[in-house]
C-alpha positions as CSV (number, residue, x, y, z in Angstrom):
1,C,18.7,-28.1,-11.1
2,F,15.8,-25.6,-11.4
3,M,15.5,-22.7,-9.1
4,K,13.7,-23.2,-5.8
5,Q,11.7,-20.2,-4.5
6,F,11.0,-19.9,-0.7
7,A,9.2,-17.0,0.9
8,F,9.8,-15.6,4.4
9,Y,7.0,-16.4,6.8
10,L,6.3,-14.3,9.8
11,P,4.6,-16.2,12.7
12,Q,3.4,-13.1,14.6
13,F,-0.3,-13.6,13.8
14,H,-1.4,-15.1,17.1
15,R,-1.3,-13.9,20.7
16,I,1.6,-14.6,23.0
17,P,2.0,-13.4,26.7
18,E,5.2,-11.5,25.9
19,N,3.4,-9.4,23.2
20,D,0.5,-8.8,25.5
21,E,3.0,-7.4,28.0
22,W,5.0,-5.4,25.6
23,W,2.4,-4.1,23.2
24,G,-1.0,-4.5,25.0
25,S,-3.5,-7.2,25.5
26,G,-4.5,-9.2,22.4
27,F,-1.6,-7.9,20.2
28,T,-0.9,-9.6,16.9
29,E,0.6,-8.2,13.7
30,W,-2.9,-7.4,12.6
31,R,-3.2,-4.6,15.1
32,N,-0.5,-2.4,13.4
33,V,-2.0,-3.3,10.0
34,K,-5.5,-2.3,10.9
35,N,-4.4,0.9,12.7
36,A,-2.3,2.2,9.8
37,T,-3.4,5.5,8.2
38,P,-2.5,7.4,5.0
39,L,0.4,9.8,5.7
40,F,0.2,11.7,2.5
41,K,-2.0,12.1,-0.6
42,G,-2.1,8.8,-2.5
43,H,-0.7,6.7,0.4
44,M,-2.5,3.4,0.2
45,Q,-3.1,2.5,3.9
46,P,-4.4,0.4,5.5
47,K,-3.6,-2.7,3.6
48,V,-6.6,-5.1,3.7
49,P,-6.4,-8.9,3.2
50,L,-8.6,-10.2,0.5
51,D,-12.1,-11.0,1.9
52,N,-11.0,-9.5,5.2
53,N,-9.0,-12.7,6.0
54,Y,-7.4,-11.5,9.3
55,Y,-6.4,-15.1,10.2
56,N,-5.0,-16.7,13.3
57,L,-2.0,-18.8,12.5
58,L,-2.9,-21.3,15.2
59,N,-5.9,-22.3,13.1
60,K,-5.1,-25.3,11.1
61,K,-7.5,-24.3,8.3
62,T,-5.4,-21.2,7.7
63,V,-2.2,-23.2,7.3
64,V,-4.0,-25.6,4.9
65,E,-5.2,-22.7,2.8
66,Q,-1.8,-21.0,2.8
67,T,-0.2,-24.3,1.7
68,A,-2.6,-24.7,-1.1
69,L,-1.9,-21.2,-2.3
70,L,1.8,-21.6,-2.4
71,H,1.5,-24.9,-4.3
72,K,-1.0,-23.4,-6.8
73,Y,1.4,-20.6,-7.8
74,G,4.6,-22.6,-7.9
75,L,6.4,-21.6,-4.7
76,S,8.7,-24.3,-3.2
77,G,8.0,-23.5,0.4
78,L,8.2,-21.1,3.3
79,I,11.0,-19.8,5.6
80,Y,9.8,-19.7,9.1
81,Y,11.4,-17.0,11.3
82,H,12.8,-18.9,14.3
83,Y,13.0,-16.8,17.5
84,Y,15.3,-18.5,20.0
85,F,17.1,-16.6,22.8
86,N,19.5,-19.0,24.5
87,G,16.7,-21.4,25.6
88,K,13.8,-19.1,25.4
89,T,11.5,-19.5,22.3
90,L,9.0,-16.9,21.1
91,L,6.3,-17.3,18.4
92,E,7.2,-20.9,18.1
93,K,3.7,-22.4,18.0
94,P,3.1,-22.2,14.2
95,A,6.2,-24.2,13.4
96,E,5.5,-26.6,16.2
97,N,2.0,-27.1,14.9
98,L,3.2,-27.7,11.4
99,L,5.5,-30.4,12.7
100,S,2.5,-32.2,14.3
101,W,0.2,-31.6,11.3
102,T,1.9,-34.2,9.2
103,D,-0.9,-34.2,6.7
104,I,-0.1,-30.7,5.5
105,S,2.5,-30.9,2.6
106,Q,4.2,-27.6,3.3
107,P,8.0,-27.6,2.7
108,F,9.8,-25.3,5.0
109,F,13.1,-24.4,6.8
110,F,14.2,-22.0,9.5
111,C,15.7,-18.5,9.5
112,W,17.1,-17.9,12.9
113,A,16.2,-14.3,13.6
114,N,19.2,-14.0,16.0
115,H,18.9,-10.4,16.9
116,T,18.0,-8.6,20.1
117,W,14.4,-7.2,20.2
118,Y,14.0,-3.5,20.9
119,R,11.0,-1.3,21.2
120,S,12.1,0.1,17.8
121,W,8.6,0.5,16.4
122,E,8.2,3.5,18.8
123,G,11.7,4.9,18.0
124,S,13.1,3.5,21.3
125,K,16.2,1.4,22.0
126,E,14.6,-0.2,25.0
127,V,15.6,-3.9,25.1
128,L,12.6,-6.2,25.1
129,I,14.6,-9.5,25.0
130,E,18.4,-9.8,24.5
131,Q,20.1,-12.3,22.2
132,T,22.9,-14.2,23.8
133,Y,24.7,-17.3,22.6
134,G,25.9,-19.2,25.7
135,T,28.2,-22.2,25.6
136,E,28.2,-25.7,24.3
137,S,25.6,-26.9,26.8
138,D,23.3,-24.2,25.5
139,W,24.0,-25.1,21.9
140,E,23.1,-28.7,22.7
141,K,19.7,-27.6,24.0
142,H,19.1,-25.5,20.9
143,F,20.1,-28.3,18.6
144,E,17.9,-30.8,20.4
145,Y,15.0,-28.4,19.8
146,L,15.8,-28.1,16.1
147,L,16.4,-31.8,15.5
148,P,12.8,-33.0,15.2
149,F,12.3,-30.3,12.5
150,F,15.4,-31.3,10.7
151,K,14.3,-34.9,10.7
152,D,10.9,-34.0,9.2
153,S,10.7,-35.0,5.5
154,R,9.2,-31.6,4.6
155,Y,12.2,-29.7,6.0
156,E,14.4,-28.5,3.1
157,K,17.7,-30.2,2.7
158,K,20.6,-29.8,0.3
159,N,22.6,-33.0,-0.2
160,N,21.2,-34.4,3.0
161,K,22.1,-31.3,4.9
162,P,19.2,-29.3,6.6
163,L,19.2,-25.7,5.6
164,F,19.6,-23.2,8.4
165,M,19.7,-19.5,7.7
166,I,21.0,-16.9,10.1
167,F,19.8,-13.3,10.1
168,N,22.7,-11.8,11.9
169,S,25.9,-13.3,10.5
170,E,28.3,-11.5,12.7
171,F,28.6,-12.8,16.3
172,Q,31.2,-14.3,18.5
173,K,31.5,-18.1,18.7
174,K,29.7,-18.5,15.4
175,K,32.3,-20.9,14.1
176,E,32.3,-23.0,17.3
177,M,28.6,-23.1,17.5
178,F,28.0,-24.2,13.9
179,D,30.9,-26.7,14.0
180,Y,29.0,-28.2,16.9
181,F,25.8,-28.2,14.9
182,E,27.6,-29.8,12.0
183,K,29.0,-32.6,14.3
184,K,25.5,-33.2,15.8
185,C,23.9,-33.4,12.4
186,I,26.4,-36.0,11.3
187,E,25.8,-38.0,14.5
188,N,22.1,-38.0,13.6
189,G,22.4,-39.3,10.1
190,F,22.7,-36.1,8.1
191,S,25.7,-35.2,6.0
192,G,26.2,-32.0,7.9
193,I,24.3,-28.7,8.2
194,C,23.8,-26.2,5.3
195,I,24.3,-22.7,6.8
196,I,23.0,-19.7,4.9
197,E,24.4,-16.4,6.0
198,T,22.5,-13.1,5.3
199,C,24.3,-10.3,3.6
200,E,22.8,-6.8,3.6
201,N,25.6,-4.3,2.7
202,I,28.5,-5.4,0.6
203,D,29.8,-4.8,-2.9
204,N,30.1,-7.5,-5.5
205,M,33.8,-8.3,-4.9
206,D,33.1,-8.7,-1.2
207,V,30.3,-11.1,-2.0
208,Q,32.6,-13.2,-4.2
209,Q,35.4,-13.4,-1.6
210,K,33.1,-14.0,1.4
211,S,31.3,-16.8,-0.3
212,K,34.6,-18.6,-1.1
213,S,36.2,-18.1,2.3
214,N,33.4,-18.4,4.9
215,Q,32.2,-21.6,6.5
216,C,28.7,-21.0,5.2
217,E,27.5,-22.9,2.2
218,Y,25.3,-20.1,0.8
219,L,25.5,-16.3,1.1
220,F,22.1,-14.8,0.8
221,L,21.8,-11.3,-0.7
222,R,18.7,-10.1,1.2
223,E,16.4,-7.7,-0.8
224,P,15.5,-5.0,-0.8
225,T,18.2,-4.2,1.7
226,V,21.2,-4.9,-0.5
227,S,19.9,-2.9,-3.5
228,R,18.7,-0.1,-1.3
229,N,22.1,0.2,0.4
230,A,23.9,0.1,-3.0
231,Y,21.6,2.9,-4.3
232,I,22.2,5.0,-1.2
233,K,26.0,4.7,-1.8
234,S,25.8,5.6,-5.5
235,L,26.7,9.0,-6.9
236,R,23.2,9.3,-8.3
237,Y,21.9,9.4,-4.7
238,A,24.3,12.0,-3.4
239,P,22.2,15.1,-4.0
240,I,19.1,13.3,-2.8
241,R,20.9,12.4,0.4
242,L,21.8,16.0,1.0
243,I,18.3,17.2,0.4
244,R,16.9,14.5,2.8
245,K,19.3,15.4,5.5
246,L,18.4,19.1,5.3
247,K,14.7,18.3,5.2
248,R,15.0,16.1,8.3
249,L,17.0,18.8,10.1
250,L,14.4,21.5,9.3
251,C,11.2,19.5,9.5
252,G,11.9,16.4,11.6
253,P,11.2,12.8,10.8
254,Y,9.3,12.0,7.6
255,V,8.6,9.1,5.3
256,I,11.5,8.2,3.0
257,K,10.5,6.9,-0.4
258,F,12.5,4.9,-3.0
259,N,11.7,3.9,-6.5
260,G,11.4,0.1,-6.8
261,N,12.3,0.1,-10.5
262,R,15.6,1.8,-9.8
263,L,16.4,-0.9,-7.2
264,F,15.5,-3.7,-9.6
265,D,17.8,-2.1,-12.2
266,L,20.6,-2.4,-9.7
267,M,19.7,-6.0,-8.8
268,C,19.8,-6.9,-12.5
269,C,23.4,-5.6,-12.7
270,Y,24.9,-7.9,-10.2
271,K,27.1,-10.3,-12.2
272,L,27.5,-13.1,-9.7
273,G,28.3,-16.5,-11.2
274,N,29.2,-18.1,-7.9
275,K,26.8,-21.0,-7.2
276,S,27.2,-20.4,-3.4
277,I,25.2,-17.1,-3.6
278,A,21.5,-17.2,-3.1
279,R,19.5,-14.3,-4.4
280,G,16.6,-12.4,-3.0
281,V,13.6,-10.5,-4.4
282,F,10.8,-8.3,-3.1
283,F,7.8,-6.6,-4.7
284,E,7.1,-3.5,-2.6
285,W,7.7,-2.2,0.9
286,D,5.9,0.1,3.3
287,N,6.7,-0.2,7.0
288,T,4.7,2.9,8.1
289,P,2.2,0.7,9.9
290,R,5.0,0.0,12.3
291,H,7.1,3.2,12.2
292,S,4.6,5.8,11.0
293,I,6.5,8.9,9.7
294,R,9.8,7.3,10.5
295,G,9.0,4.6,8.0
296,T,10.3,3.8,4.5
297,I,8.3,3.1,1.3
298,I,9.6,1.4,-1.8
299,T,7.2,1.7,-4.7
300,P,6.3,-1.5,-6.6
301,P,8.5,-2.4,-9.7
302,D,6.9,-2.9,-13.1
303,K,6.2,-6.5,-14.0
304,K,8.6,-6.1,-16.9
305,R,11.4,-5.2,-14.4
306,Y,10.6,-8.2,-12.3
307,L,10.7,-10.6,-15.3
308,Q,14.0,-9.1,-16.5
309,Y,15.5,-9.6,-13.0
310,M,14.2,-13.2,-12.8
311,D,15.7,-13.9,-16.3
312,S,19.0,-12.4,-15.1
313,I,19.2,-14.9,-12.2
314,K,17.6,-17.9,-13.8
315,D,20.6,-20.2,-13.0
316,T,20.4,-19.4,-9.3
317,E,19.7,-22.5,-7.2
318,Y,17.7,-20.7,-4.4
319,L,15.7,-17.5,-4.5
320,F,14.3,-16.2,-1.2
321,I,11.3,-13.9,-1.4
322,N,10.6,-11.1,1.0
323,A,7.9,-12.0,2.1
324,W,4.9,-14.2,2.3
325,N,3.1,-12.3,5.0
326,E,5.0,-9.2,6.3
327,W,1.8,-7.2,6.3
328,A,3.1,-4.4,8.6
329,E,6.0,-3.9,6.3
330,G,3.9,-3.9,3.2
331,M,5.6,-7.1,1.8
332,M,3.1,-9.8,1.2
333,L,2.5,-12.4,-1.5
334,E,-0.8,-13.1,0.2
335,P,-3.8,-11.6,-1.7
336,T,-4.9,-8.1,-0.8
337,E,-8.1,-6.2,-1.6
338,E,-5.9,-3.7,-3.6
339,N,-3.8,-6.2,-5.6
340,K,-5.7,-9.4,-5.4
341,Y,-3.3,-12.3,-6.4
342,K,-1.0,-10.0,-8.4
343,Y,2.5,-11.0,-7.2
344,L,1.7,-14.7,-7.0
345,E,0.5,-14.4,-10.6
346,W,3.8,-12.8,-11.5
347,I,5.7,-15.7,-10.0
348,S,3.6,-18.2,-11.8
349,C,3.9,-16.3,-15.1
350,W,7.7,-16.3,-14.9
351,K,7.9,-20.0,-14.1
352,A,5.6,-20.8,-17.0
353,N,7.6,-18.7,-19.4
354,D,10.9,-20.1,-18.2
355,K,9.6,-23.7,-18.6
356,L,8.3,-22.9,-22.1
357,Q,11.7,-21.5,-23.2
358,G,13.4,-24.8,-22.0
359,K,15.6,-23.1,-19.5
360,R,15.2,-25.8,-16.9
């Protein structure tokens, strides 16, 4: 079975009343992107979409064009962030529109971003909307919302089980909730539900044990978080950590930078033969449009490093890419004025080389 590559998809490119209230009238992700400024010499901000394509995700033409792009470069589909707060949905319209636009051949599934929203972009812990999980009657409402998506032929399934990723894998009643989802899926003609739990900060042995013992079918190593956390824990980083602590103490907040090639070197070293582990990949990161001087930058890896990493995980069943359109975090496969179609071309290049070498 050849590797399937899905990219995370942020739906925050259209107006909603809540964002108008929290961030100002007319807010979408593009506001932070357009308002970004260089914070040091050589800092490439703002990031500009190719041909100034500041799209609205409620526009069907945009979704048609995005779908054509992912097919052209060999991606398997998109992972829609699903914002559901015990009956309250946010940014749900792009997925709901896709469900009704049956003529668009876009494979997809959900990542439930099941975390509380804070005003963290401004360095505040003020709660904007809290995540709670309720009881079985609440789970039933959630499942009934999800069911039409699960039944859609474009929704990704593994052995007749709809994929459902969870961002925060540690919460009370998790087992009871997903046992209920499993039962409801079977009642509706599926073989169960395929839960994917997100892992951000564990060593290799922990990954092996958790993937064997947990109720989830896949454990997803989210990048760049896993490799960044591993690098921060390494002995090599110890003097850097000390210098950065002193600098922050003396000078206040400042942008933290990491070398993408070093993180890819770590990613290549994970020897994980377990089929229940899904791998991740990223290309670069710059969340200063959201966090300004409190932000983090990860420099792009070399193409050679990327190809080496992909070869090292070639037998992985699922690869999850961060991200299709995280513009305010500097993670986007979509074409930019700076890079054009660079990272999409890398993906296409590896797939073509892999096919030529007869690896799948």
